[in-house]
A tleap script that builds the chain and sets N, CA, C and O, in Angstrom:
source leaprc.protein.ff14SB
mol = sequence {
  NMET TYR GLY PRO ALA SER GLY PRO LYS CYS
  GLN LYS ALA HIE SER PRO ARG LEU THR PHE
  VAL THR PHE GLU ASP ALA GLN MET GLU TYR
  TYR ALA LEU GLY LEU ALA VAL LEU GLY ALA
  ALA VAL GLY ILE ALA PHE ARG TRP LYS VAL
  LEU LEU PRO ILE ILE CYS LEU LEU PRO ALA
  ALA SER ILE ILE PHE TYR ILE SER HIE ASP
  LEU SER PHE LEU GLU ALA ALA ILE VAL VAL
  ILE LEU THR GLN VAL ILE LEU GLN GLY GLY
  TYR PHE ALA GLY LEU LEU ILE ARG ALA ILE
  ALA THR VAL CYS MET ARG SER LYS ARG SER
  CLEU
}
set mol.1.N position { 44.041 -15.995 -52.647 }
set mol.1.CA position { 42.715 -16.017 -53.208 }
set mol.1.C position { 41.671 -15.675 -52.151 }
set mol.1.O position { 40.902 -14.726 -52.305 }
set mol.2.N position { 41.655 -16.440 -51.104 }
set mol.2.CA position { 40.706 -16.175 -50.041 }
set mol.2.C position { 41.452 -15.568 -48.864 }
set mol.2.O position { 42.641 -15.818 -48.663 }
set mol.3.N position { 40.753 -14.792 -48.116 }
set mol.3.CA position { 41.379 -14.176 -46.958 }
set mol.3.C position { 40.838 -12.780 -46.760 }
set mol.3.O position { 39.928 -12.358 -47.475 }
set mol.4.N position { 41.373 -12.072 -45.820 }
set mol.4.CA position { 40.850 -10.749 -45.518 }
set mol.4.C position { 41.052 -9.745 -46.649 }
set mol.4.O position { 40.261 -8.814 -46.800 }
set mol.5.N position { 42.102 -9.928 -47.442 }
set mol.5.CA position { 42.372 -8.960 -48.501 }
set mol.5.C position { 41.452 -9.151 -49.697 }
set mol.5.O position { 41.203 -8.198 -50.435 }
set mol.6.N position { 40.938 -10.370 -49.907 }
set mol.6.CA position { 40.143 -10.622 -51.097 }
set mol.6.C position { 38.679 -10.249 -50.934 }
set mol.6.O position { 38.013 -9.960 -51.929 }
set mol.7.N position { 38.162 -10.244 -49.729 }
set mol.7.CA position { 36.751 -9.959 -49.499 }
set mol.7.C position { 36.490 -8.476 -49.341 }
set mol.7.O position { 37.414 -7.663 -49.364 }
set mol.8.N position { 35.212 -8.129 -49.180 }
set mol.8.CA position { 34.896 -6.720 -48.965 }
set mol.8.C position { 35.466 -6.262 -47.631 }
set mol.8.O position { 35.587 -7.034 -46.680 }
set mol.9.N position { 35.802 -5.015 -47.596 }
set mol.9.CA position { 36.387 -4.475 -46.371 }
set mol.9.C position { 35.294 -4.374 -45.307 }
set mol.9.O position { 34.195 -3.882 -45.563 }
set mol.10.N position { 35.613 -4.832 -44.159 }
set mol.10.CA position { 34.649 -4.753 -43.072 }
set mol.10.C position { 35.288 -3.992 -41.916 }
set mol.10.O position { 36.507 -3.966 -41.746 }
set mol.11.N position { 34.435 -3.395 -41.156 }
set mol.11.CA position { 34.928 -2.631 -40.026 }
set mol.11.C position { 35.267 -3.574 -38.886 }
set mol.11.O position { 34.627 -4.607 -38.684 }
set mol.12.N position { 36.256 -3.196 -38.175 }
set mol.12.CA position { 36.675 -3.999 -37.048 }
set mol.12.C position { 35.645 -3.847 -35.926 }
set mol.12.O position { 35.284 -2.733 -35.547 }
set mol.13.N position { 35.187 -4.962 -35.411 }
set mol.13.CA position { 34.176 -4.923 -34.350 }
set mol.13.C position { 34.833 -4.478 -33.050 }
set mol.13.O position { 35.953 -4.878 -32.730 }
set mol.14.N position { 34.126 -3.655 -32.323 }
set mol.14.CA position { 34.623 -3.218 -31.034 }
set mol.14.C position { 34.431 -4.334 -30.029 }
set mol.14.O position { 33.412 -5.024 -30.039 }
set mol.15.N position { 35.392 -4.502 -29.181 }
set mol.15.CA position { 35.261 -5.527 -28.156 }
set mol.15.C position { 34.255 -5.053 -27.115 }
set mol.15.O position { 34.217 -3.871 -26.771 }
set mol.16.N position { 33.450 -5.969 -26.620 }
set mol.16.CA position { 32.449 -5.556 -25.615 }
set mol.16.C position { 33.143 -5.097 -24.338 }
set mol.16.O position { 34.125 -5.695 -23.897 }
set mol.17.N position { 32.632 -4.065 -23.775 }
set mol.17.CA position { 33.198 -3.539 -22.542 }
set mol.17.C position { 32.356 -4.009 -21.362 }
set mol.17.O position { 31.146 -4.208 -21.465 }
set mol.18.N position { 33.023 -4.171 -20.278 }
set mol.18.CA position { 32.304 -4.518 -19.067 }
set mol.18.C position { 31.588 -3.287 -18.554 }
set mol.18.O position { 32.183 -2.218 -18.420 }
set mol.19.N position { 30.333 -3.443 -18.274 }
set mol.19.CA position { 29.593 -2.339 -17.683 }
set mol.19.C position { 29.206 -2.745 -16.274 }
set mol.19.O position { 28.824 -3.888 -16.023 }
set mol.20.N position { 29.308 -1.824 -15.389 }
set mol.20.CA position { 28.985 -2.106 -14.003 }
set mol.20.C position { 27.543 -1.719 -13.733 }
set mol.20.O position { 27.046 -0.708 -14.229 }
set mol.21.N position { 26.896 -2.534 -12.948 }
set mol.21.CA position { 25.510 -2.292 -12.591 }
set mol.21.C position { 25.486 -1.255 -11.474 }
set mol.21.O position { 26.150 -1.410 -10.449 }
set mol.22.N position { 24.729 -0.221 -11.685 }
set mol.22.CA position { 24.613 0.793 -10.652 }
set mol.22.C position { 23.603 0.337 -9.609 }
set mol.22.O position { 22.854 -0.616 -9.821 }
set mol.23.N position { 23.598 1.025 -8.496 }
set mol.23.CA position { 22.669 0.690 -7.415 }
set mol.23.C position { 21.230 0.820 -7.884 }
set mol.23.O position { 20.379 0.007 -7.525 }
set mol.24.N position { 20.956 1.852 -8.696 }
set mol.24.CA position { 19.581 2.065 -9.165 }
set mol.24.C position { 19.138 0.937 -10.086 }
set mol.24.O position { 17.986 0.507 -10.018 }
set mol.25.N position { 20.040 0.444 -10.957 }
set mol.25.CA position { 19.695 -0.673 -11.830 }
set mol.25.C position { 19.411 -1.933 -11.020 }
set mol.25.O position { 18.449 -2.650 -11.295 }
set mol.26.N position { 20.243 -2.196 -10.032 }
set mol.26.CA position { 20.035 -3.376 -9.194 }
set mol.26.C position { 18.743 -3.240 -8.398 }
set mol.26.O position { 18.029 -4.221 -8.189 }
set mol.27.N position { 18.449 -2.042 -7.962 }
set mol.27.CA position { 17.229 -1.809 -7.206 }
set mol.27.C position { 16.004 -2.090 -8.073 }
set mol.27.O position { 15.026 -2.657 -7.585 }
set mol.28.N position { 16.038 -1.709 -9.326 }
set mol.28.CA position { 14.917 -1.965 -10.231 }
set mol.28.C position { 14.738 -3.466 -10.449 }
set mol.28.O position { 13.611 -3.953 -10.535 }
set mol.29.N position { 15.841 -4.193 -10.539 }
set mol.29.CA position { 15.730 -5.642 -10.703 }
set mol.29.C position { 15.101 -6.283 -9.465 }
set mol.29.O position { 14.306 -7.215 -9.580 }
set mol.30.N position { 15.453 -5.786 -8.296 }
set mol.30.CA position { 14.849 -6.307 -7.080 }
set mol.30.C position { 13.357 -5.979 -7.008 }
set mol.30.O position { 12.562 -6.798 -6.546 }
set mol.31.N position { 12.979 -4.791 -7.462 }
set mol.31.CA position { 11.557 -4.451 -7.515 }
set mol.31.C position { 10.805 -5.386 -8.460 }
set mol.31.O position { 9.707 -5.845 -8.143 }
set mol.32.N position { 11.398 -5.666 -9.616 }
set mol.32.CA position { 10.760 -6.567 -10.576 }
set mol.32.C position { 10.644 -7.973 -10.000 }
set mol.32.O position { 9.617 -8.631 -10.168 }
set mol.33.N position { 11.683 -8.432 -9.326 }
set mol.33.CA position { 11.639 -9.751 -8.707 }
set mol.33.C position { 10.579 -9.797 -7.603 }
set mol.33.O position { 9.845 -10.778 -7.481 }
set mol.34.N position { 10.504 -8.750 -6.816 }
set mol.34.CA position { 9.484 -8.683 -5.774 }
set mol.34.C position { 8.082 -8.676 -6.344 }
set mol.34.O position { 7.176 -9.292 -5.782 }
set mol.35.N position { 7.896 -7.984 -7.456 }
set mol.35.CA position { 6.593 -7.943 -8.112 }
set mol.35.C position { 6.210 -9.318 -8.640 }
set mol.35.O position { 5.049 -9.717 -8.550 }
set mol.36.N position { 7.185 -10.050 -9.194 }
set mol.36.CA position { 6.912 -11.406 -9.675 }
set mol.36.C position { 6.583 -12.341 -8.518 }
set mol.36.O position { 5.693 -13.184 -8.635 }
set mol.37.N position { 7.288 -12.199 -7.411 }
set mol.37.CA position { 7.009 -13.033 -6.238 }
set mol.37.C position { 5.624 -12.707 -5.673 }
set mol.37.O position { 4.890 -13.606 -5.264 }
set mol.38.N position { 5.274 -11.426 -5.653 }
set mol.38.CA position { 3.936 -11.028 -5.208 }
set mol.38.C position { 2.866 -11.658 -6.093 }
set mol.38.O position { 1.869 -12.174 -5.589 }
set mol.39.N position { 3.069 -11.618 -7.403 }
set mol.39.CA position { 2.115 -12.240 -8.320 }
set mol.39.C position { 2.010 -13.739 -8.102 }
set mol.39.O position { 0.912 -14.296 -8.128 }
set mol.40.N position { 3.150 -14.397 -7.888 }
set mol.40.CA position { 3.127 -15.845 -7.644 }
set mol.40.C position { 2.420 -16.166 -6.331 }
set mol.40.O position { 1.660 -17.131 -6.254 }
set mol.41.N position { 2.665 -15.367 -5.309 }
set mol.41.CA position { 2.005 -15.604 -4.019 }
set mol.41.C position { 0.502 -15.422 -4.124 }
set mol.41.O position { -0.262 -16.196 -3.549 }
set mol.42.N position { 0.076 -14.401 -4.857 }
set mol.42.CA position { -1.362 -14.187 -5.056 }
set mol.42.C position { -1.944 -15.338 -5.871 }
set mol.42.O position { -3.054 -15.793 -5.597 }
set mol.43.N position { -1.198 -15.811 -6.870 }
set mol.43.CA position { -1.676 -16.929 -7.686 }
set mol.43.C position { -1.792 -18.219 -6.899 }
set mol.43.O position { -2.703 -19.014 -7.132 }
set mol.44.N position { -0.872 -18.431 -5.966 }
set mol.44.CA position { -0.918 -19.644 -5.154 }
set mol.44.C position { -2.051 -19.568 -4.126 }
set mol.44.O position { -2.768 -20.547 -3.919 }
set mol.45.N position { -2.209 -18.432 -3.495 }
set mol.45.CA position { -3.127 -18.335 -2.365 }
set mol.45.C position { -4.550 -17.925 -2.738 }
set mol.45.O position { -5.500 -18.362 -2.088 }
set mol.46.N position { -4.715 -17.111 -3.753 }
set mol.46.CA position { -6.024 -16.528 -4.030 }
set mol.46.C position { -6.437 -16.732 -5.478 }
set mol.46.O position { -5.659 -17.189 -6.315 }
set mol.47.N position { -7.672 -16.381 -5.739 }
set mol.47.CA position { -8.184 -16.392 -7.106 }
set mol.47.C position { -8.019 -15.016 -7.730 }
set mol.47.O position { -7.396 -14.138 -7.132 }
set mol.48.N position { -8.560 -14.816 -8.908 }
set mol.48.CA position { -8.347 -13.579 -9.657 }
set mol.48.C position { -9.012 -12.375 -9.017 }
set mol.48.O position { -8.641 -11.243 -9.324 }
set mol.49.N position { -9.991 -12.583 -8.130 }
set mol.49.CA position { -10.662 -11.450 -7.496 }
set mol.49.C position { -9.718 -10.661 -6.585 }
set mol.49.O position { -9.931 -9.470 -6.360 }
set mol.50.N position { -8.695 -11.305 -6.068 }
set mol.50.CA position { -7.699 -10.608 -5.257 }
set mol.50.C position { -6.687 -9.915 -6.165 }
set mol.50.O position { -6.178 -8.845 -5.831 }
set mol.51.N position { -6.397 -10.520 -7.302 }
set mol.51.CA position { -5.450 -9.925 -8.245 }
set mol.51.C position { -6.004 -8.655 -8.878 }
set mol.51.O position { -5.248 -7.738 -9.197 }
set mol.52.N position { -7.296 -8.599 -9.058 }
set mol.52.CA position { -7.913 -7.463 -9.753 }
set mol.52.C position { -7.624 -6.113 -9.100 }
set mol.52.O position { -7.245 -5.185 -9.814 }
set mol.53.N position { -7.782 -5.948 -7.775 }
set mol.53.CA position { -7.436 -4.644 -7.183 }
set mol.53.C position { -5.951 -4.297 -7.322 }
set mol.53.O position { -5.591 -3.132 -7.490 }
set mol.54.N position { -5.097 -5.318 -7.252 }
set mol.54.CA position { -3.662 -5.062 -7.419 }
set mol.54.C position { -3.378 -4.578 -8.834 }
set mol.54.O position { -2.577 -3.666 -9.037 }
set mol.55.N position { -4.039 -5.192 -9.808 }
set mol.55.CA position { -3.860 -4.766 -11.204 }
set mol.55.C position { -4.352 -3.341 -11.391 }
set mol.55.O position { -3.771 -2.586 -12.171 }
set mol.56.N position { -5.403 -2.964 -10.697 }
set mol.56.CA position { -5.920 -1.594 -10.822 }
set mol.56.C position { -5.010 -0.565 -10.139 }
set mol.56.O position { -4.908 0.569 -10.605 }
set mol.57.N position { -4.354 -0.947 -9.049 }
set mol.57.CA position { -3.474 -0.020 -8.336 }
set mol.57.C position { -2.092 0.092 -8.971 }
set mol.57.O position { -1.405 1.096 -8.782 }
set mol.58.N position { -1.679 -0.920 -9.716 }
set mol.58.CA position { -0.339 -0.936 -10.274 }
set mol.58.C position { -0.064 0.191 -11.267 }
set mol.58.O position { 1.018 0.777 -11.210 }
set mol.59.N position { -0.990 0.529 -12.179 }
set mol.59.CA position { -0.708 1.676 -13.066 }
set mol.59.C position { -0.535 2.984 -12.303 }
set mol.59.O position { 0.277 3.824 -12.692 }
set mol.60.N position { -1.287 3.164 -11.224 }
set mol.60.CA position { -1.121 4.389 -10.426 }
set mol.60.C position { 0.272 4.424 -9.794 }
set mol.60.O position { 0.923 5.469 -9.787 }
set mol.61.N position { 0.723 3.305 -9.271 }
set mol.61.CA position { 2.071 3.251 -8.699 }
set mol.61.C position { 3.131 3.462 -9.777 }
set mol.61.O position { 4.156 4.094 -9.522 }
set mol.62.N position { 2.892 2.942 -10.971 }
set mol.62.CA position { 3.827 3.133 -12.078 }
set mol.62.C position { 3.886 4.595 -12.504 }
set mol.62.O position { 4.956 5.105 -12.838 }
set mol.63.N position { 2.748 5.266 -12.493 }
set mol.63.CA position { 2.724 6.683 -12.871 }
set mol.63.C position { 3.447 7.521 -11.821 }
set mol.63.O position { 4.139 8.479 -12.167 }
set mol.64.N position { 3.296 7.178 -10.558 }
set mol.64.CA position { 4.038 7.885 -9.509 }
set mol.64.C position { 5.539 7.681 -9.708 }
set mol.64.O position { 6.323 8.617 -9.553 }
set mol.65.N position { 5.932 6.461 -10.051 }
set mol.65.CA position { 7.339 6.185 -10.348 }
set mol.65.C position { 7.800 7.004 -11.547 }
set mol.65.O position { 8.900 7.557 -11.538 }
set mol.66.N position { 6.962 7.085 -12.581 }
set mol.66.CA position { 7.269 7.847 -13.796 }
set mol.66.C position { 7.501 9.315 -13.468 }
set mol.66.O position { 8.443 9.920 -13.978 }
set mol.67.N position { 6.665 9.886 -12.632 }
set mol.67.CA position { 6.795 11.299 -12.287 }
set mol.67.C position { 8.035 11.532 -11.417 }
set mol.67.O position { 8.753 12.513 -11.611 }
set mol.68.N position { 8.284 10.643 -10.471 }
set mol.68.CA position { 9.404 10.852 -9.562 }
set mol.68.C position { 10.762 10.663 -10.245 }
set mol.68.O position { 11.755 11.237 -9.796 }
set mol.69.N position { 10.825 9.872 -11.317 }
set mol.69.CA position { 12.087 9.647 -12.009 }
set mol.69.C position { 12.227 10.474 -13.281 }
set mol.69.O position { 13.220 10.337 -13.995 }
set mol.70.N position { 11.255 11.326 -13.575 }
set mol.70.CA position { 11.304 12.229 -14.727 }
set mol.70.C position { 11.598 11.476 -16.036 }
set mol.70.O position { 12.551 11.789 -16.750 }
set mol.71.N position { 10.762 10.488 -16.325 }
set mol.71.CA position { 10.929 9.681 -17.533 }
set mol.71.C position { 10.146 10.287 -18.686 }
set mol.71.O position { 9.236 11.089 -18.480 }
set mol.72.N position { 10.509 9.895 -19.902 }
set mol.72.CA position { 9.747 10.333 -21.070 }
set mol.72.C position { 8.441 9.533 -21.143 }
set mol.72.O position { 8.253 8.567 -20.404 }
set mol.73.N position { 7.556 9.944 -22.031 }
set mol.73.CA position { 6.264 9.262 -22.146 }
set mol.73.C position { 6.449 7.815 -22.595 }
set mol.73.O position { 5.769 6.920 -22.093 }
set mol.74.N position { 7.354 7.582 -23.528 }
set mol.74.CA position { 7.601 6.219 -24.007 }
set mol.74.C position { 8.144 5.345 -22.884 }
set mol.74.O position { 7.717 4.201 -22.728 }
set mol.75.N position { 9.075 5.870 -22.107 }
set mol.75.CA position { 9.608 5.108 -20.979 }
set mol.75.C position { 8.528 4.830 -19.942 }
set mol.75.O position { 8.500 3.756 -19.340 }
set mol.76.N position { 7.642 5.793 -19.734 }
set mol.76.CA position { 6.544 5.597 -18.783 }
set mol.76.C position { 5.605 4.497 -19.265 }
set mol.76.O position { 5.159 3.668 -18.472 }
set mol.77.N position { 5.309 4.486 -20.547 }
set mol.77.CA position { 4.442 3.440 -21.102 }
set mol.77.C position { 5.095 2.071 -20.945 }
set mol.77.O position { 4.424 1.092 -20.622 }
set mol.78.N position { 6.391 2.006 -21.170 }
set mol.78.CA position { 7.107 0.735 -21.009 }
set mol.78.C position { 7.074 0.283 -19.553 }
set mol.78.O position { 6.902 -0.904 -19.277 }
set mol.79.N position { 7.238 1.218 -18.619 }
set mol.79.CA position { 7.197 0.878 -17.191 }
set mol.79.C position { 5.830 0.314 -16.818 }
set mol.79.O position { 5.745 -0.697 -16.120 }
set mol.80.N position { 4.761 0.960 -17.276 }
set mol.80.CA position { 3.406 0.500 -16.951 }
set mol.80.C position { 3.159 -0.887 -17.537 }
set mol.80.O position { 2.612 -1.758 -16.861 }
set mol.81.N position { 3.554 -1.092 -18.776 }
set mol.81.CA position { 3.323 -2.381 -19.430 }
set mol.81.C position { 4.158 -3.477 -18.777 }
set mol.81.O position { 3.656 -4.571 -18.519 }
set mol.82.N position { 5.434 -3.188 -18.509 }
set mol.82.CA position { 6.291 -4.208 -17.912 }
set mol.82.C position { 5.851 -4.603 -16.506 }
set mol.82.O position { 5.937 -5.774 -16.137 }
set mol.83.N position { 5.385 -3.644 -15.726 }
set mol.83.CA position { 4.912 -4.009 -14.390 }
set mol.83.C position { 3.705 -4.938 -14.469 }
set mol.83.O position { 3.592 -5.884 -13.690 }
set mol.84.N position { 2.812 -4.668 -15.405 }
set mol.84.CA position { 1.647 -5.546 -15.577 }
set mol.84.C position { 2.072 -6.935 -16.051 }
set mol.84.O position { 1.561 -7.944 -15.565 }
set mol.85.N position { 3.002 -6.982 -16.992 }
set mol.85.CA position { 3.458 -8.271 -17.524 }
set mol.85.C position { 4.153 -9.085 -16.440 }
set mol.85.O position { 3.913 -10.286 -16.318 }
set mol.86.N position { 5.011 -8.442 -15.651 }
set mol.86.CA position { 5.728 -9.153 -14.600 }
set mol.86.C position { 4.759 -9.679 -13.545 }
set mol.86.O position { 4.857 -10.833 -13.130 }
set mol.87.N position { 3.830 -8.842 -13.114 }
set mol.87.CA position { 2.866 -9.263 -12.096 }
set mol.87.C position { 1.987 -10.400 -12.608 }
set mol.87.O position { 1.793 -11.392 -11.906 }
set mol.88.N position { 1.464 -10.272 -13.800 }
set mol.88.CA position { 0.569 -11.305 -14.318 }
set mol.88.C position { 1.323 -12.575 -14.686 }
set mol.88.O position { 0.768 -13.669 -14.595 }
set mol.89.N position { 2.580 -12.445 -15.099 }
set mol.89.CA position { 3.401 -13.630 -15.337 }
set mol.89.C position { 3.658 -14.385 -14.048 }
set mol.89.O position { 3.600 -15.615 -14.019 }
set mol.90.N position { 3.945 -13.648 -12.974 }
set mol.90.CA position { 4.112 -14.273 -11.667 }
set mol.90.C position { 2.831 -14.918 -11.188 }
set mol.90.O position { 2.860 -15.998 -10.599 }
set mol.91.N position { 1.703 -14.265 -11.436 }
set mol.91.CA position { 0.403 -14.823 -11.057 }
set mol.91.C position { 0.153 -16.136 -11.799 }
set mol.91.O position { -0.314 -17.109 -11.207 }
set mol.92.N position { 0.459 -16.158 -13.074 }
set mol.92.CA position { 0.279 -17.369 -13.870 }
set mol.92.C position { 1.185 -18.485 -13.350 }
set mol.92.O position { 0.763 -19.639 -13.270 }
set mol.93.N position { 2.420 -18.150 -12.998 }
set mol.93.CA position { 3.329 -19.150 -12.430 }
set mol.93.C position { 2.770 -19.673 -11.110 }
set mol.93.O position { 2.864 -20.866 -10.822 }
set mol.94.N position { 2.191 -18.787 -10.313 }
set mol.94.CA position { 1.570 -19.209 -9.061 }
set mol.94.C position { 0.395 -20.149 -9.290 }
set mol.94.O position { 0.210 -21.117 -8.552 }
set mol.95.N position { -0.394 -19.857 -10.314 }
set mol.95.CA position { -1.506 -20.752 -10.649 }
set mol.95.C position { -1.002 -22.127 -11.071 }
set mol.95.O position { -1.583 -23.148 -10.701 }
set mol.96.N position { 0.081 -22.149 -11.846 }
set mol.96.CA position { 0.647 -23.438 -12.260 }
set mol.96.C position { 1.174 -24.220 -11.054 }
set mol.96.O position { 0.958 -25.427 -10.947 }
set mol.97.N position { 1.860 -23.529 -10.156 }
set mol.97.CA position { 2.367 -24.188 -8.944 }
set mol.97.C position { 1.210 -24.753 -8.130 }
set mol.97.O position { 1.290 -25.869 -7.616 }
set mol.98.N position { 0.144 -23.985 -8.017 }
set mol.98.CA position { -1.032 -24.424 -7.265 }
set mol.98.C position { -1.690 -25.635 -7.917 }
set mol.98.O position { -2.097 -26.568 -7.225 }
set mol.99.N position { -1.798 -25.625 -9.240 }
set mol.99.CA position { -2.407 -26.760 -9.942 }
set mol.99.C position { -1.555 -28.017 -9.804 }
set mol.99.O position { -2.086 -29.109 -9.600 }
set mol.100.N position { -0.251 -27.871 -9.914 }
set mol.100.CA position { 0.641 -29.029 -9.769 }
set mol.100.C position { 0.577 -29.573 -8.341 }
set mol.100.O position { 0.556 -30.786 -8.136 }
set mol.101.N position { 0.547 -28.674 -7.358 }
set mol.101.CA position { 0.451 -29.112 -5.965 }
set mol.101.C position { -0.862 -29.835 -5.707 }
set mol.101.O position { -0.892 -30.820 -4.969 }
set mol.102.N position { -1.950 -29.356 -6.308 }
set mol.102.CA position { -3.251 -30.009 -6.135 }
set mol.102.C position { -3.235 -31.403 -6.723 }
set mol.102.O position { -3.742 -32.338 -6.104 }
set mol.103.N position { -2.662 -31.562 -7.907 }
set mol.103.CA position { -2.582 -32.879 -8.538 }
set mol.103.C position { -1.732 -33.829 -7.699 }
set mol.103.O position { -2.081 -34.999 -7.541 }
set mol.104.N position { -0.627 -33.337 -7.165 }
set mol.104.CA position { 0.241 -34.178 -6.326 }
set mol.104.C position { -0.477 -34.605 -5.049 }
set mol.104.O position { -0.350 -35.751 -4.617 }
set mol.105.N position { -1.226 -33.691 -4.447 }
set mol.105.CA position { -1.956 -34.026 -3.222 }
set mol.105.C position { -3.039 -35.061 -3.500 }
set mol.105.O position { -3.247 -35.970 -2.696 }
set mol.106.N position { -3.722 -34.933 -4.617 }
set mol.106.CA position { -4.775 -35.902 -4.960 }
set mol.106.C position { -4.187 -37.268 -5.250 }
set mol.106.O position { -4.773 -38.286 -4.882 }
set mol.107.N position { -3.024 -37.304 -5.912 }
set mol.107.CA position { -2.436 -38.599 -6.225 }
set mol.107.C position { -1.928 -39.290 -4.952 }
set mol.107.O position { -1.938 -40.519 -4.882 }
set mol.108.N position { -1.482 -38.520 -3.942 }
set mol.108.CA position { -1.052 -39.123 -2.682 }
set mol.108.C position { -2.235 -39.688 -1.909 }
set mol.108.O position { -2.112 -40.722 -1.253 }
set mol.109.N position { -3.384 -39.011 -1.982 }
set mol.109.CA position { -4.579 -39.491 -1.288 }
set mol.109.C position { -5.098 -40.792 -1.884 }
set mol.109.O position { -5.599 -41.649 -1.156 }
set mol.110.N position { -4.986 -40.947 -3.191 }
set mol.110.CA position { -5.521 -42.150 -3.843 }
set mol.110.C position { -4.603 -43.360 -3.657 }
set mol.110.O position { -5.020 -44.493 -3.901 }
set mol.111.N position { -3.378 -43.135 -3.235 }
set mol.111.CA position { -2.459 -44.263 -3.009 }
set mol.111.C position { -2.728 -44.862 -1.708 }
set mol.111.O position { -2.066 -45.826 -1.324 }
savepdb mol mol.pdb
quit
């Protein structure tokens, strides 16, 4: 009654294959990690006035990357958007770290 023969025929799923990370893929991940660390460092040490010039220079650097890697327009747009998101996400994390550190320092002083 029940079983594989009674139900609708389904296609056999392909087993996932292991894919190896190329040097270029790993390099891009390191660039993204470095960009996030840069954003966090700026968030911890400075206010938004220091972040603003970096945000203005980042699209130019992304466009240079786009031209040097011969990407399509859609891929270039994704690169520009992702670099901004990663940098600003790191900056926000840096601001949170700074706020938590400030609260901890104030609570130690009052004890």
